[in-house]
C-alpha positions, 0 to 999 in steps of 0.5 A: 156447246153441250150437245156437240159430238165428240168429232173435234173433241176428246174421243171416247176410248175404251181401255182394257187388257184386250186393247193392248193397254198395259196391265199395271194401273195408273195409280201406284198405290192400287197394286199393293192394295189389291195384293193384300185383299182379305178373305171373308171376314169373321161373323160378328158375335150377334150373328153367331148367336142368331145362327146358333139359335136358328140351328137349335130351332131346326134341330128341335123341329126335327124331334118327334112330337115337336110343336109347329110354328111359334117363337115362344121362349 
């Protein structure tokens, strides 16, 4: 029974706006959730520190007489 075609059973239907189906989702809770989608989140404090450290390393590399390579502290 698992290998039968969809001939006598439920047909495979592609739903979407191009097929004329209504644009409102079936779940009524989806619409408010989509309307309050947030933008990009703020970077974490650790991420900010790492970005600042990388920016400082880039600036130090641009200085004349800067040594190449090495992550020495």
